[in-house]
N, C-alpha and C positions, 0 to 999 in steps of 0.2 A: 504494500500500500504506500502510495506516495504522500509525502507531507505537503500540505498546502504551502505555497510561498506567499509571504507577506512583504509588503514594502517596509523598509527599515524606518525606524522612528526618526523623525526630524524635529528640529527646534520649532517651538511655536512661533508664529508670526507675531510681531509686536502690535500690529494694528490691522493686519490683513490688507485687502485691496482698497480700504477706505481712507487712506492717509489724506487724500485731497479734501475731505470734509473739514479738516482743521483750518483750511484756508478760508472757509466760509464763516465769517465772523458771527453770523446770525445763530449758529449752533451754540455759541457761548452765552446766549441770552434766552433763558427759559421763560421770560415774560413776554417774548416777542409776539405772542398770539393774544395778548390782552389779559393774562392771568392777574388775578387780584389777590391781595394779601400784603404782608410786610415785605417789600422789595429790598433785597440785600445784594451786596457784591462780595463774593468770596475771592480773595487774592492770596498769593503766596509766591514763594520762591522754592524751586526744587534744587537741592544741593547734593553733590556726590560725597563720597567718603572723605575727601580732602577739604570739603566746604566750598568747592568751586561750583558755580551755577551749571546745571545740566540743561543745555539748550537743545532744540530740535526734538522735542518730545511732545506728548499729548496728555492732558488731564481730562478724564471723563468723570462726570458726576451723575448720580441718580438718587432719587429720594422718593419715598412712598407717601409723604405728606408735604403739601396738599396732594390729594389723589390726582392721578393723571386724568386729563380731560381734553376737550377741544382747545382750551385756552392754556393748558399747562402740560407739556410733554413729560415732565418728570425725569428727563435725561438730557444732558448736554455735554459738549466737549469743546476744548479750545487747545490751541497750540501753545507750547512753551517757547517764549522768545529767547533771543541771544543772551539775555541777562538771567535766564532761568525762571522768568516770571510767568504766572498765569493769572487770568481774570475771568470770572464767570458771574453772570447776573442771574438771580433766582428769587424764589419766594422763601422766606425763612420757614423751615419746617416746624411743626408742633410735635408733641410726643406721639409715639405709636405703640400699638399693642405689643406685648411681649411674645415670646415663643409660644407655640401651641401648648396648652396645658398650664401656662403660667399667667398669673394676673399682675406681674410686675411690668409696668410700662417702661419702654425704652425712652431715654432722653432724646430731645430733638437732635437730629444729626443728618449729615449728608454723606452718602457713600462715595468713595473716590477710587478711581482706577488710574494708575500711572503707566503709560507706555513710553518707552524710550529705547533708542538704539543701545545695544549692549545688554539689555535685559532679555533673558531667555523666556521669562514669563512676566506677565503683567504683575504689578504690585497693587494690592488692595489695602485701603485704610479708611478711616472715617474722620469727619470733622464734626466735633461737638462744639457747643457754644459756652464760653466762659459765663459763669453766673447762673446757669440753669439749675434749679433745685433738683431736678431728676438726675443730674450727673452723679449725685451721691448714691443713688440706688440703681443706676443703669447696670444691667447684667454684664455687658462687655467691659465697661469702664471699671467696675468693681472687681473683675477677674484679673486685672493688671495690678499686681501687688505693689510695685515700686511707684511712688508718686511722680518721680521724674519721668518715668516711661509713660505713665498715664497722661502727663501734661503734653506729650507730643501729639495728642489727638484733640487738644483743646484750642479752638480758634479764639482769638482775642480781638476785641473791638479796636479798630485803628482810627476810625472816624465814624460819624453817624451813618449807620447803614452799611458800613464796610468792616468786614471780618477778615483777619489774616491767619492763615495756617501755612507755615513753612514746612516743607517735607525734606527730610534728610534721609538719603537712601542707605548710607552706611556710616560707620564710625561713631564717635561720641555724639550723643543726642539723637541717635538713629530713631526715626519714626517707628511706631508700632505698626507692623503690617499684619494683615489677616490672611489666614489660609482658607481657601474655598475649594 
């Protein structure tokens, strides 16, 4: 009996055939269809292990609150510029239900996926908001024992309606990344 032949495993693509979508600036504005709610801007800098900006990448976000609708896609993406900076406009999320079988609400947060050259797999993290009472009981945040590590997921206000979350890929102060 012959063994079936399989293709060898290859590295995952960082963003597949959709890289051109980061050039369309409208994808970085989740309010572009008329979404209502507290409009915020999420900004940050993506840094490598040496603290140098990582340019030529992509940040994707998704959120389950507010629910997706004709006016709110719940998903957006933007390119990372030469200085390693990203900027996305969205609606500030509210708390969401906990995992099935749990009555513990999750603190308001935004899911983030980082794509960049040199990464064999996307990196997933979250942006929580400083000052949210539910941060103290959020299941994911409370699972991170070290306060300094937990702090890498907390976006801080930089100006009215502007929140900053810098992402460090390696080294000291490395951002907490999630395994999916």
